All heavy atoms as an XYZ file, in Angstrom:
966
protein
N     104.125     32.723   -122.901
C     104.838     31.725   -122.126
C     106.274     32.173   -121.857
O     106.817     31.865   -120.808
C     104.811     30.374   -122.848
C     103.433     29.713   -122.901
S     102.575     29.567   -121.317
C     103.623     28.462   -120.445
N     106.862     32.888   -122.800
C     108.242     33.351   -122.608
C     108.331     34.319   -121.421
O     109.277     34.254   -120.634
C     108.758     34.012   -123.882
N     107.334     35.185   -121.284
C     107.337     36.123   -120.152
C     107.186     35.380   -118.829
O     107.869     35.693   -117.851
C     106.214     37.148   -120.308
N     106.306     34.378   -118.809
C     106.140     33.594   -117.582
C     107.429     32.848   -117.247
O     107.793     32.727   -116.074
C     104.980     32.622   -117.717
C     103.587     33.258   -117.759
C     102.529     32.193   -118.011
C     103.300     34.027   -116.486
N     108.107     32.359   -118.263
C     109.374     31.672   -118.044
C     110.405     32.644   -117.460
O     111.075     32.336   -116.474
C     109.884     31.060   -119.349
C     111.196     30.319   -119.165
O     111.283     29.495   -118.227
O     112.121     30.562   -119.953
N     110.515     33.817   -118.060
C     111.484     34.811   -117.589
C     111.189     35.239   -116.163
O     112.058     35.216   -115.299
C     111.469     36.039   -118.519
C     112.353     37.209   -118.082
C     113.830     36.825   -118.172
C     112.056     38.431   -118.931
N     109.956     35.632   -115.902
C     109.610     36.152   -114.579
C     109.443     35.057   -113.540
O     109.453     35.322   -112.347
C     108.367     37.027   -114.648
C     108.581     38.284   -115.450
C     107.658     38.671   -116.399
C     109.700     39.068   -115.267
C     107.847     39.822   -117.142
C     109.906     40.223   -115.998
C     108.975     40.603   -116.948
N     109.300     33.821   -113.993
C     109.182     32.715   -113.061
C     110.517     32.216   -112.538
O     110.569     31.417   -111.608
N     111.596     32.710   -113.098
C     112.920     32.300   -112.629
C     113.200     32.955   -111.281
O     112.886     34.133   -111.067
C     113.992     32.702   -113.631
C     113.858     31.931   -114.906
C     114.884     32.304   -115.929
N     114.544     31.623   -117.169
C     114.857     32.063   -118.356
N     115.541     33.180   -118.491
N     114.500     31.392   -119.432
N     113.802     32.186   -110.418
C     114.094     32.659   -109.074
C     114.843     33.979   -109.125
O     115.820     34.116   -109.856
C     114.927     31.600   -108.365
C     115.089     31.836   -106.909
C     115.802     30.648   -106.319
N     115.562     30.617   -104.906
C     115.982     29.671   -104.127
N     116.640     28.653   -104.617
N     115.744     29.714   -102.846
N     114.375     34.955   -108.373
C     114.942     36.283   -108.191
C     114.600     37.287   -109.295
O     114.823     38.479   -109.100
C     116.464     36.238   -108.016
C     116.907     35.528   -106.786
C     117.514     34.304   -106.733
C     116.782     35.969   -105.435
N     117.777     33.967   -105.439
C     117.334     34.972   -104.618
C     116.244     37.105   -104.845
C     117.377     35.084   -103.237
C     116.291     37.207   -103.468
C     116.846     36.209   -102.680
N     114.074     36.875   -110.425
C     113.801     37.825   -111.507
C     112.824     38.909   -111.083
O     113.073     40.102   -111.286
C     113.269     37.107   -112.743
O     114.274     36.318   -113.320
N     111.709     38.512   -110.501
C     110.726     39.500   -110.068
C     111.272     40.362   -108.934
O     110.957     41.546   -108.845
C     109.414     38.832   -109.645
C     108.555     38.327   -110.795
C     107.335     37.578   -110.267
C     108.130     39.472   -111.701
N     112.078     39.782   -108.092
C     112.663     40.562   -106.989
C     113.556     41.661   -107.541
O     113.553     42.792   -107.049
C     113.444     39.625   -106.059
C     114.106     40.322   -104.893
C     113.067     40.877   -103.902
N     113.680     41.568   -102.816
C     114.009     41.007   -101.655
N     113.764     39.734   -101.443
N     114.569     41.730   -100.717
N     114.329     41.350   -108.572
C     115.190     42.366   -109.184
C     114.322     43.485   -109.758
O     114.606     44.672   -109.549
C     116.110     41.743   -110.253
C     117.156     40.847   -109.579
C     116.778     42.830   -111.104
C     117.969     39.993   -110.532
N     113.261     43.129   -110.468
C     112.348     44.142   -110.990
C     111.793     44.995   -109.860
O     111.739     46.226   -109.965
C     111.171     43.465   -111.715
C     111.040     43.688   -113.201
C     112.235     43.173   -113.935
C     109.769     43.091   -113.703
N     111.375     44.342   -108.793
C     110.799     45.041   -107.642
C     111.804     46.032   -107.043
O     111.457     47.176   -106.747
C     110.364     44.023   -106.587
C     109.826     44.635   -105.340
C     110.465     44.743   -104.143
C     108.528     45.222   -105.163
N     109.646     45.355   -103.236
C     108.453     45.667   -103.827
C     107.436     45.417   -106.002
C     107.329     46.296   -103.315
C     106.316     46.037   -105.489
C     106.268     46.471   -104.167
N     113.026     45.608   -106.889
C     114.032     46.466   -106.264
C     114.443     47.628   -107.160
O     114.885     48.658   -106.660
C     115.256     45.646   -105.843
C     114.971     44.616   -104.779
C     114.392     45.170   -103.474
O     114.500     46.384   -103.205
O     113.814     44.366   -102.714
N     114.280     47.482   -108.472
C     114.622     48.573   -109.397
C     113.457     49.536   -109.613
O     113.587     50.501   -110.364
C     115.087     47.996   -110.739
C     116.438     47.281   -110.714
C     116.723     46.641   -112.063
C     117.558     48.232   -110.303
N     112.329     49.298   -108.957
C     111.133     50.112   -109.183
C     111.351     51.581   -108.825
O     110.769     52.461   -109.439
C     109.937     49.552   -108.421
C     109.973     49.801   -106.928
C     108.947     48.963   -106.172
N     108.956     49.230   -104.756
C     109.860     48.779   -103.893
N     110.866     48.036   -104.322
N     109.767     49.076   -102.620
N     112.187     51.871   -107.844
C     112.383     53.250   -107.395
C     113.512     53.964   -108.129
O     113.713     55.154   -107.922
C     112.641     53.273   -105.891
N     114.239     53.226   -108.965
C     115.315     53.874   -109.707
C     116.531     52.978   -109.833
O     116.554     51.863   -109.325
N     117.546     53.478   -110.530
C     118.740     52.684   -110.820
C     119.507     52.271   -109.565
O     119.546     53.005   -108.573
C     119.603     53.621   -111.677
C     118.708     54.717   -112.112
C     117.607     54.811   -111.109
N     120.111     51.098   -109.658
C     120.971     50.588   -108.585
C     122.183     49.905   -109.201
O     122.081     49.279   -110.255
C     120.223     49.549   -107.734
C     119.125     50.039   -106.810
C     118.350     48.867   -106.243
C     119.717     50.888   -105.688
N     123.306     50.003   -108.522
C     124.497     49.281   -108.923
C     124.400     47.822   -108.509
O     123.492     47.423   -107.769
N     125.351     47.028   -108.955
C     125.338     45.586   -108.697
C     125.283     45.285   -107.203
O     124.419     44.538   -106.740
C     126.570     44.928   -109.329
C     126.563     43.436   -109.235
C     126.017     42.671   -110.255
C     127.102     42.779   -108.131
C     126.002     41.280   -110.180
C     127.097     41.396   -108.055
C     126.542     40.645   -109.073
N     126.216     45.834   -106.426
C     126.285     45.522   -104.991
C     125.055     46.012   -104.223
O     124.504     45.252   -103.430
C     127.566     46.082   -104.366
C     128.822     45.440   -104.905
C     129.044     44.084   -104.286
N     130.255     43.504   -104.837
C     130.390     42.241   -105.157
N     129.411     41.402   -104.955
N     131.507     41.800   -105.678
N     124.606     47.252   -104.423
C     123.385     47.671   -103.707
C     122.174     46.819   -104.084
O     121.355     46.483   -103.218
C     123.194     49.134   -104.127
C     124.536     49.603   -104.556
C     125.229     48.389   -105.125
N     122.082     46.447   -105.356
C     120.972     45.595   -105.792
C     121.093     44.217   -105.148
O     120.106     43.656   -104.647
C     120.953     45.479   -107.314
C     119.837     44.658   -107.941
C     118.455     45.170   -107.524
C     119.966     44.685   -109.463
N     122.293     43.680   -105.116
C     122.531     42.383   -104.487
C     122.147     42.440   -103.003
O     121.513     41.528   -102.479
C     123.995     41.997   -104.651
C     124.337     40.627   -104.102
C     125.812     40.299   -104.287
O     126.664     41.195   -104.328
N     126.113     39.026   -104.408
N     122.502     43.518   -102.339
C     122.184     43.687   -100.917
C     120.670     43.714   -100.714
O     120.145     43.068    -99.809
C     122.825     44.985   -100.410
C     122.802     45.134    -98.932
C     123.903     44.297    -98.355
C     124.076     44.631    -96.888
N     124.639     43.492    -96.181
N     119.961     44.442   -101.565
C     118.493     44.519   -101.451
C     117.823     43.190   -101.762
O     116.694     42.957   -101.357
C     117.945     45.595   -102.372
C     118.261     46.986   -101.885
C     117.473     47.982   -102.663
N     117.858     49.324   -102.280
C     117.211     50.395   -102.673
N     116.153     50.282   -103.451
N     117.618     51.577   -102.303
N     118.525     42.348   -102.481
C     117.990     41.018   -102.817
C     118.546     39.977   -101.842
O     118.866     38.850   -102.222
C     118.349     40.655   -104.263
S     117.498     41.641   -105.499
N     118.654     40.365   -100.590
C     119.075     39.457    -99.521
C     120.430     38.812    -99.784
O     120.628     37.634    -99.487
C     118.016     38.373    -99.276
C     116.687     38.960    -98.851
O     116.691     39.992    -98.156
O     115.653     38.399    -99.226
N     121.336     39.583   -100.381
C     122.691     39.085   -100.658
C     122.690     37.795   -101.456
O     123.431     36.855   -101.161
C     123.491     38.908    -99.357
C     123.921     40.239    -98.774
O     124.324     41.121    -99.561
O     123.861     40.394    -97.546
N     121.855     37.740   -102.492
C     121.874     36.556   -103.361
C     123.284     36.374   -103.916
O     124.061     37.326   -103.961
C     120.850     36.673   -104.492
C     121.316     37.482   -105.682
S     120.312     37.270   -107.146
C     119.059     38.474   -106.869
N     123.596     35.177   -104.330
C     124.950     34.912   -104.818
C     125.244     35.761   -106.060
O     124.357     36.039   -106.862
C     125.128     33.423   -105.139
O     124.500     33.113   -106.366
N     126.504     36.136   -106.192
C     126.927     36.959   -107.334
C     126.675     36.256   -108.660
O     126.278     36.892   -109.635
C     128.416     37.298   -107.218
O     128.640     38.107   -106.109
N     126.894     34.943   -108.689
C     126.716     34.218   -109.958
C     125.250     34.197   -110.377
O     124.935     34.398   -111.553
C     127.266     32.791   -109.852
O     126.605     32.076   -108.842
N     124.343     33.989   -109.433
C     122.912     34.004   -109.761
C     122.493     35.414   -110.167
O     121.757     35.602   -111.137
C     122.055     33.483   -108.587
C     120.568     33.682   -108.853
C     122.349     32.018   -108.321
N     122.989     36.414   -109.447
C     122.666     37.806   -109.769
C     123.117     38.139   -111.185
O     122.343     38.704   -111.961
C     123.339     38.738   -108.768
C     123.155     40.185   -109.113
S     121.521     40.750   -108.691
C     121.962     41.973   -107.541
N     124.347     37.768   -111.538
C     124.839     38.035   -112.902
C     123.968     37.333   -113.952
O     123.644     37.916   -114.979
C     126.294     37.586   -113.040
C     127.289     38.643   -112.619
C     128.709     38.280   -113.002
N     129.268     37.215   -112.179
C     129.723     37.382   -110.946
N     129.692     38.565   -110.400
N     130.220     36.371   -110.279
N     123.597     36.082   -113.678
C     122.764     35.327   -114.616
C     121.404     36.004   -114.807
O     120.949     36.178   -115.940
C     122.579     33.886   -114.115
C     121.735     33.023   -115.034
C     122.380     32.805   -116.391
O     123.588     32.642   -116.496
N     121.584     32.810   -117.438
N     120.758     36.387   -113.717
C     119.434     37.022   -113.826
C     119.544     38.375   -114.521
O     118.711     38.718   -115.354
C     118.777     37.191   -112.453
C     118.373     35.908   -111.795
C     117.390     35.092   -112.672
N     117.246     33.774   -112.126
C     117.905     32.698   -112.560
N     118.735     32.773   -113.582
N     117.724     31.523   -111.993
N     120.561     39.145   -114.180
C     120.735     40.446   -114.840
C     120.951     40.266   -116.338
O     120.378     40.996   -117.146
C     121.895     41.224   -114.207
C     121.642     41.752   -112.801
C     122.923     42.311   -112.199
C     120.536     42.794   -112.796
N     121.752     39.283   -116.722
C     121.985     39.000   -118.147
C     120.681     38.635   -118.836
O     120.396     39.128   -119.939
C     123.020     37.871   -118.306
O     124.254     38.307   -117.728
C     123.237     37.517   -119.757
N     119.882     37.784   -118.207
C     118.596     37.379   -118.800
C     117.662     38.576   -118.945
O     117.012     38.745   -119.987
C     117.938     36.299   -117.932
C     118.681     34.996   -117.944
C     118.269     34.045   -116.831
O     117.443     34.415   -115.971
O     118.802     32.913   -116.822
N     117.597     39.429   -117.918
C     116.723     40.602   -117.979
C     117.248     41.642   -118.970
O     116.455     42.319   -119.637
C     116.548     41.200   -116.573
C     115.798     40.311   -115.586
C     115.920     40.847   -114.160
C     114.336     40.168   -115.981
N     118.562     41.751   -119.090
C     119.151     42.636   -120.108
C     118.821     42.127   -121.505
O     118.399     42.909   -122.379
C     120.672     42.723   -119.932
C     121.189     43.568   -118.779
C     122.646     43.234   -118.470
C     121.028     45.051   -119.083
N     119.003     40.833   -121.723
C     118.707     40.235   -123.036
C     117.234     40.387   -123.408
O     116.897     40.557   -124.579
C     119.086     38.748   -123.057
C     120.588     38.524   -123.046
O     121.354     39.487   -123.278
O     121.000     37.371   -122.783
N     116.360     40.348   -122.403
C     114.920     40.487   -122.633
C     114.512     41.958   -122.774
O     113.346     42.258   -123.009
C     114.144     39.840   -121.489
N     115.476     42.866   -122.609
C     115.261     44.308   -122.707
C     114.276     44.826   -121.668
O     113.563     45.801   -121.890
C     114.834     44.693   -124.126
C     115.867     44.322   -125.154
C     115.468     44.697   -126.568
O     114.568     45.503   -126.788
N     116.149     44.113   -127.538
N     114.270     44.179   -120.516
C     113.423     44.598   -119.401
C     114.195     45.569   -118.509
O     113.617     46.452   -117.885
C     112.940     43.361   -118.596
C     112.188     43.753   -117.362
C     112.089     42.474   -119.488
N     115.515     45.416   -118.477
C     116.392     46.358   -117.788
C     117.500     46.734   -118.754
O     117.702     46.084   -119.778
C     117.006     45.763   -116.491
C     117.921     44.581   -116.801
C     115.924     45.389   -115.486
C     118.739     44.096   -115.604
N     118.208     47.808   -118.423
C     119.415     48.131   -119.181
C     120.451     48.679   -118.215
O     120.134     49.038   -117.074
C     119.139     49.070   -120.362
C     118.730     50.451   -119.992
N     119.556     51.523   -120.112
C     117.569     50.942   -119.519
C     118.918     52.622   -119.727
N     117.720     52.287   -119.356
N     121.685     48.694   -118.676
C     122.780     49.147   -117.836
C     123.185     50.546   -118.268
O     123.415     50.814   -119.451
C     123.959     48.183   -117.938
C     124.968     48.372   -116.844
C     125.956     47.227   -116.783
O     126.054     46.419   -117.692
N     126.706     47.159   -115.697
N     123.252     51.430   -117.314
C     123.642     52.813   -117.568
C     125.154     52.911   -117.746
O     125.889     51.997   -117.332
C     123.189     53.684   -116.390
C     121.677     53.732   -116.156
C     121.364     54.384   -114.818
C     120.996     54.466   -117.293
N     125.649     54.009   -118.320
C     127.103     54.170   -118.490
C     127.879     54.061   -117.174
O     129.036     53.644   -117.167
C     127.241     55.573   -119.096
C     125.932     55.807   -119.784
C     124.900     55.088   -118.951
N     127.244     54.421   -116.047
C     127.921     54.325   -114.746
C     127.802     52.924   -114.127
O     128.095     52.722   -112.957
C     127.418     55.386   -113.780
C     125.949     55.221   -113.405
O     125.306     54.231   -113.838
O     125.427     56.081   -112.666
N     127.323     51.956   -114.923
C     127.207     50.538   -114.550
C     125.999     50.202   -113.685
O     125.811     49.050   -113.332
C     128.477     50.020   -113.859
O     129.544     50.083   -114.753
N     125.171     51.186   -113.327
C     123.960     50.872   -112.575
C     122.926     50.276   -113.528
O     123.009     50.458   -114.743
C     123.384     52.125   -111.916
C     124.258     52.666   -110.808
C     123.697     53.904   -110.183
N     123.447     54.914   -111.212
C     122.551     55.903   -111.101
N     121.815     56.024   -110.029
N     122.394     56.769   -112.077
N     121.968     49.576   -112.957
C     120.891     48.956   -113.727
C     119.598     49.710   -113.458
O     119.357     50.177   -112.344
C     120.707     47.490   -113.314
C     121.928     46.664   -113.614
C     122.927     46.504   -112.657
C     122.093     46.064   -114.855
C     124.061     45.747   -112.935
C     123.219     45.308   -115.140
C     124.194     45.161   -114.170
O     125.310     44.424   -114.451
N     118.760     49.804   -114.498
C     117.442     50.414   -114.321
C     116.445     49.740   -115.247
O     116.819     49.088   -116.225
C     117.474     51.920   -114.551
C     117.563     52.354   -115.979
C     117.432     53.872   -116.164
O     117.111     54.589   -115.192
O     117.666     54.320   -117.283
N     115.168     49.917   -114.923
C     114.110     49.360   -115.756
C     114.032     50.117   -117.063
O     114.174     51.340   -117.096
C     112.759     49.462   -115.036
C     112.607     48.665   -113.746
C     111.259     48.972   -113.083
C     112.742     47.182   -114.008
N     113.795     49.405   -118.137
C     113.523     50.028   -119.431
C     112.039     50.380   -119.455
O     111.287     50.009   -118.546
C     113.816     49.043   -120.578
O     112.924     47.929   -120.448
C     115.267     48.583   -120.572
N     111.564     51.060   -120.500
C     110.121     51.273   -120.602
C     109.338     49.946   -120.569
O     108.281     49.869   -119.938
C     109.962     52.001   -121.945
C     111.254     52.781   -122.076
C     112.300     51.841   -121.518
N     109.869     48.900   -121.203
C     109.205     47.583   -121.127
C     109.199     47.059   -119.692
O     108.222     46.458   -119.243
C     109.913     46.563   -122.024
C     109.609     46.621   -123.508
C     110.511     45.650   -124.267
C     108.153     46.297   -123.762
N     110.286     47.273   -118.978
C     110.361     46.857   -117.583
C     109.376     47.611   -116.715
O     108.742     47.040   -115.818
N     109.225     48.909   -116.992
C     108.233     49.713   -116.252
C     106.817     49.199   -116.537
O     105.997     49.103   -115.630
C     108.337     51.199   -116.638
C     109.574     51.882   -116.121
C     109.554     52.100   -114.618
O     108.573     51.863   -113.925
N     110.675     52.552   -114.095
N     106.553     48.852   -117.806
C     105.245     48.299   -118.154
C     104.990     46.991   -117.419
O     103.883     46.756   -116.929
C     105.145     48.052   -119.663
C     104.922     49.288   -120.486
C     104.760     48.935   -121.961
O     103.931     48.059   -122.281
O     105.475     49.534   -122.777
N     106.015     46.146   -117.348
C     105.877     44.863   -116.643
C     105.589     45.121   -115.171
O     104.716     44.479   -114.573
C     107.144     44.026   -116.805
N     106.300     46.071   -114.585
C     106.074     46.404   -113.179
C     104.645     46.874   -112.962
O     103.976     46.453   -112.025
C     107.071     47.469   -112.730
C     107.023     47.746   -111.232
C     107.961     48.856   -110.847
N     107.591     50.146   -111.390
C     106.625     50.920   -110.883
N     105.920     50.522   -109.868
N     106.368     52.093   -111.420
N     104.161     47.727   -113.824
C     102.779     48.212   -113.708
C     101.780     47.076   -113.920
O     100.743     47.019   -113.256
C     102.510     49.361   -114.688
C     103.208     50.622   -114.311
N     102.953     51.321   -113.155
C     104.197     51.306   -114.938
C     103.736     52.380   -113.079
N     104.501     52.391   -114.156
N     102.086     46.174   -114.841
C     101.196     45.038   -115.089
C     101.116     44.128   -113.866
O     100.099     43.446   -113.653
C     101.675     44.247   -116.305
N     102.161     44.121   -113.049
C     102.190     43.275   -111.860
C     101.501     43.913   -110.650
O     101.300     43.260   -109.628
C     103.638     42.913   -111.504
C     104.311     42.001   -112.504
C     105.812     41.960   -112.262
C     103.714     40.604   -112.461
N     101.118     45.186   -110.756
C     100.466     45.860   -109.630
C      99.242     45.121   -109.098
O      99.066     45.036   -107.883
C     100.113     47.307   -109.979
C     101.323     48.218   -109.890
O     102.304     47.904   -109.218
N     101.259     49.335   -110.572
N      98.370     44.564   -109.956
C      97.243     43.801   -109.393
C      97.712     42.606   -108.554
O      97.096     42.283   -107.540
C      96.460     43.339   -110.631
C      96.806     44.337   -111.687
C      98.241     44.725   -111.403
N      98.805     41.977   -108.943
C      99.337     40.866   -108.164
C      99.860     41.363   -106.813
O      99.670     40.713   -105.781
C     100.448     40.139   -108.932
C     101.084     38.950   -108.242
C     100.043     37.869   -107.933
C     102.204     38.388   -109.100
N     100.492     42.524   -106.803
C     100.971     43.114   -105.553
C      99.792     43.388   -104.621
O      99.843     43.058   -103.432
C     101.777     44.406   -105.821
C     102.077     45.150   -104.530
C     103.056     44.107   -106.578
N      98.730     43.967   -105.158
C      97.542     44.247   -104.331
C      96.938     42.946   -103.792
O      96.545     42.856   -102.638
C      96.515     45.062   -105.112
C      96.972     46.516   -105.306
C      95.870     47.388   -105.868
N      95.430     46.984   -107.185
C      95.993     47.361   -108.323
N      97.046     48.150   -108.320
N      95.509     46.955   -109.483
N      96.875     41.914   -104.652
C      96.358     40.626   -104.206
C      97.245     40.063   -103.093
O      96.750     39.557   -102.090
C      96.292     39.632   -105.367
C      95.845     38.284   -104.908
C      94.569     37.846   -104.767
C      96.687     37.206   -104.489
N      94.559     36.553   -104.297
C      95.851     36.135   -104.112
C      98.062     37.030   -104.393
C      96.351     34.919   -103.643
C      98.556     35.818   -103.931
C      97.697     34.786   -103.565
N      98.557     40.160   -103.253
C      99.490     39.636   -102.253
C      99.306     40.341   -100.914
O      99.403     39.712    -99.856
C     100.930     39.778   -102.744
N      99.030     41.631   -100.954
C      98.780     42.367    -99.706
C      97.526     41.867    -99.019
O      97.495     41.681    -97.805
C      98.691     43.872    -99.990
C     100.028     44.467   -100.358
C      99.926     45.853   -100.956
O      98.792     46.331   -101.248
O     100.982     46.483   -101.138
N      96.462     41.612    -99.811
C      95.222     41.064    -99.233
C      95.465     39.659    -98.703
O      94.994     39.295    -97.619
C      94.101     41.064   -100.271
C      93.576     42.454   -100.602
C      92.306     42.423   -101.438
N      92.430     41.675   -102.684
C      92.881     42.168   -103.835
N      93.258     43.433   -103.914
N      92.936     41.414   -104.906
N      96.207     38.872    -99.444
C      96.539     37.504    -99.030
C      97.315     37.520    -97.719
O      97.020     36.779    -96.794
C      97.325     36.826   -100.147
C      97.826     35.453    -99.823
C      97.089     34.358    -99.501
C      99.189     35.036    -99.808
N      97.908     33.269    -99.294
C      99.207     33.657    -99.478
C     100.397     35.677   -100.058
C     100.379     32.930    -99.387
C     101.562     34.936    -99.966
C     101.536     33.587    -99.632
N      98.305     38.394    -97.636
C      99.112     38.504    -96.431
C      98.241     38.870    -95.228
O      98.390     38.300    -94.150
C     100.187     39.564    -96.633
O     100.930     39.758    -95.453
N      97.324     39.804    -95.424
C      96.429     40.210    -94.333
C      95.517     39.060    -93.921
O      95.143     38.934    -92.757
C      95.607     41.423    -94.744
N      95.169     38.210    -94.869
C      94.297     37.072    -94.578
C      95.034     36.010    -93.767
O      94.491     35.471    -92.805
C      93.773     36.439    -95.882
O      93.026     37.428    -96.586
C      92.895     35.238    -95.611
N      96.263     35.716    -94.150
C      96.992     34.652    -93.449
C      97.646     35.143    -92.173
O      98.017     34.340    -91.328
C      98.034     33.961    -94.365
C      99.097     34.936    -94.817
C      97.350     33.286    -95.543
C     100.251     34.292    -95.558
N      97.795     36.456    -92.027
C      98.400     37.025    -90.830
C      97.647     38.304    -90.464
O      98.187     39.399    -90.550
C      99.879     37.305    -91.082
C     100.633     37.644    -89.812
O     100.046     37.558    -88.709
O     101.816     37.995    -89.919
N      96.350     38.176    -90.088
C      95.499     39.345    -89.890
C      95.980     40.306    -88.812
O      95.634     41.480    -88.838
C      94.137     38.760    -89.531
C      94.374     37.356    -89.149
C      95.664     36.934    -89.790
N      96.767     39.856    -87.866
C      97.212     40.732    -86.785
C      98.559     41.351    -87.085
O      99.090     42.058    -86.250
C      97.255     39.934    -85.500
C      96.034     39.049    -85.420
C      95.423     39.009    -84.067
O      96.134     38.915    -83.109
N      94.130     39.063    -84.034
N      99.097     41.037    -88.266
C     100.416     41.576    -88.599
C     101.443     41.083    -87.605
O     102.196     41.863    -87.052
N     101.428     39.761    -87.380
C     102.331     39.161    -86.392
C     103.711     39.763    -86.512
O     104.094     40.288    -87.548
C     102.375     37.655    -86.590
N     104.453     39.662    -85.466
C     105.754     40.317    -85.387
C     106.772     39.662    -86.307
O     107.614     38.882    -85.882
C     106.241     40.297    -83.943
C     107.371     41.268    -83.710
O     107.583     42.140    -84.574
O     108.037     41.149    -82.677
N     106.703     40.007    -87.601
C     107.656     39.529    -88.612
C     108.487     40.710    -89.070
O     108.530     41.032    -90.236
C     106.932     38.919    -89.828
C     106.110     37.720    -89.507
N     106.659     36.534    -89.109
C     104.772     37.534    -89.516
C     105.691     35.652    -88.897
N     104.546     36.242    -89.137
N     109.158     41.359    -88.144
C     109.866     42.589    -88.480
C     110.836     42.424    -89.624
O     110.880     43.240    -90.522
C     110.653     43.113    -87.257
O     110.297     42.367    -86.106
C     110.382     44.555    -87.027
N     111.605     41.333    -89.645
C     112.564     41.129    -90.729
C     111.852     40.989    -92.059
O     112.245     41.556    -93.053
C     113.417     39.885    -90.486
C     114.366     40.080    -89.312
O     114.590     41.247    -88.932
O     114.861     39.067    -88.776
N     110.767     40.207    -92.086
C     110.021     40.004    -93.324
C     109.379     41.298    -93.792
O     109.399     41.620    -94.966
C     108.938     38.937    -93.144
C     109.531     37.546    -93.002
O     110.717     37.364    -93.308
O     108.786     36.654    -92.598
N     108.799     42.059    -92.872
C     108.124     43.291    -93.263
C     109.121     44.312    -93.787
O     108.858     44.996    -94.759
C     107.366     43.867    -92.068
C     106.146     43.053    -91.723
C     105.484     43.540    -90.448
O     106.020     44.381    -89.736
N     104.320     43.012    -90.157
N     110.282     44.418    -93.151
C     111.246     45.422    -93.586
C     111.772     45.130    -94.974
O     112.150     46.018    -95.705
C     112.398     45.527    -92.590
O     113.139     44.320    -92.591
N     111.791     43.868    -95.366
C     112.285     43.514    -96.701
C     111.163     43.463    -97.719
O     111.385     43.178    -98.871
C     113.003     42.166    -96.653
N     109.923     43.696    -97.292
C     108.811     43.678    -98.223
C     108.377     42.288    -98.603
O     107.751     42.080    -99.626
N     108.733     41.303    -97.793
C     108.384     39.926    -98.108
C     107.166     39.506    -97.330
O     106.929     39.970    -96.238
C     109.546     38.993    -97.749
C     110.736     39.183    -98.622
C     111.778     38.135    -98.299
N     112.114     38.111    -96.890
C     113.101     38.794    -96.341
N     113.843     39.568    -97.067
N     113.362     38.692    -95.064
N     106.430     38.567    -97.883
C     105.294     37.961    -97.209
C     105.761     36.638    -96.652
O     106.323     35.819    -97.365
C     104.119     37.732    -98.197
C     103.002     36.981    -97.511
C     103.638     39.053    -98.747
N     105.537     36.444    -95.355
C     105.932     35.189    -94.747
C     104.744     34.246    -94.737
O     103.626     34.653    -94.462
C     106.399     35.457    -93.312
O     106.846     34.265    -92.723
N     104.986     33.015    -95.068
C     103.921     32.016    -95.088
C     104.482     30.767    -94.439
O     105.631     30.413    -94.678
C     103.479     31.746    -96.527
C     102.265     30.884    -96.615
N     102.338     29.520    -96.554
C     100.960     31.205    -96.730
C     101.120     29.022    -96.646
N     100.271     30.015    -96.748
N     103.702     30.082    -93.622
C     104.230     28.938    -92.892
C     104.775     27.815    -93.766
O     105.615     27.051    -93.322
C     103.041     28.443    -92.070
C     101.841     29.127    -92.609
C     102.313     30.337    -93.339
N     104.344     27.697    -94.999
C     104.814     26.618    -95.868
C     105.829     27.079    -96.887
O     106.016     26.456    -97.921
C     103.637     25.965    -96.604
C     102.754     25.192    -95.650
O     103.253     24.700    -94.623
O     101.561     25.108    -95.920
N     106.479     28.204    -96.649
C     107.476     28.683    -97.599
C     108.811     28.825    -96.908
O     108.907     28.980    -95.706
C     107.078     30.039    -98.216
O     106.949     31.001    -97.170
C     105.798     29.937    -99.015
N     109.856     28.804    -97.724
C     111.205     29.042    -97.224
C     111.508     30.511    -97.431
O     110.685     31.249    -97.950
C     112.226     28.120    -97.928
C     111.995     26.686    -97.503
C     112.166     28.253    -99.421
N     112.691     30.956    -97.058
C     113.042     32.368    -97.065
C     112.789     33.111    -98.367
O     112.545     34.288    -98.365
N     112.838     32.439    -99.510
C     112.641     33.124   -100.783
C     111.205     33.067   -101.245
O     110.873     33.498   -102.348
C     113.557     32.555   -101.860
C     113.264     31.104   -102.174
O     112.416     30.491   -101.501
O     113.886     30.572   -103.104
N     110.305     32.527   -100.420
C     108.897     32.443   -100.791
C     108.546     31.194   -101.570
O     107.403     30.976   -101.923
N     109.535     30.338   -101.836
C     109.265     29.097   -102.578
C     108.693     28.066   -101.620
O     109.081     28.009   -100.465
C     110.557     28.577   -103.206
N     107.752     27.238   -102.084
C     107.205     26.216   -101.189
C     108.283     25.264   -100.704
O     109.229     24.949   -101.427
C     106.210     25.464   -102.097
C     105.932     26.382   -103.206
C     107.160     27.219   -103.393
N     108.167     24.876    -99.448
C     109.106     23.891    -98.913
C     108.852     22.545    -99.575
O     107.736     22.251   -100.000
C     108.889     23.731    -97.408
C     109.361     24.913    -96.608
C     109.190     24.668    -95.116
O     108.779     23.566    -94.717
O     109.475     25.583    -94.362
N     109.877     21.732    -99.639
C     109.708     20.391   -100.172
C     108.731     19.641    -99.289
O     108.794     19.719    -98.081
C     111.033     19.651   -100.222
C     111.952     20.243   -101.238
C     113.274     19.511   -101.222
N     114.240     20.293   -101.954
C     114.667     19.959   -103.154
N     114.263     18.875   -103.727
N     115.538     20.703   -103.769
N     107.823     18.938    -99.929
C     106.845     18.165    -99.174
C     105.642     18.981    -98.740
O     104.725     18.471    -98.131
N     105.636     20.287    -99.056
C     104.512     21.136    -98.694
C     103.325     20.819    -99.600
O     103.479     20.518   -100.763
C     104.897     22.613    -98.848
O     103.774     23.427    -98.748
N     102.149     20.939    -99.050
C     100.935     20.662    -99.833
C     100.593     21.819   -100.746
O      99.696     21.730   -101.551
C      99.770     20.383    -98.885
N     101.297     22.965   -100.640
C     100.956     24.157   -101.433
C     101.708     24.178   -102.711
O     102.785     24.180   -102.925
C     101.221     25.437   -100.641
C     100.369     25.526    -99.424
N      99.067     25.925    -99.467
C     100.633     25.217    -98.138
C      98.586     25.898    -98.242
N      99.521     25.464    -97.425
């Protein structure tokens, strides 16, 4: 339950996703996370650091720890499912250039961060 709580917090999985290719500094990571607020970014980074899922390098960049890499690999089946889901809800790959370039799945009942809209049946 603790892992679900940690990864269920807004932006936590996105930070893991963006660190998958290697270390990033605060600003580049923030930029890749759609310019999330600095205060939320600091909070999520602190939580992920405390959970030992990421660590901070001497040059201040952040990277996944071995536990973070394991978590990323454990999430691969979910990534594959999300790709199938995306193809199902948007089989023609509708022109969502902004969403595709950021690696996000667009869904009619979600807001920009993928969270269900208020009043949505999903």
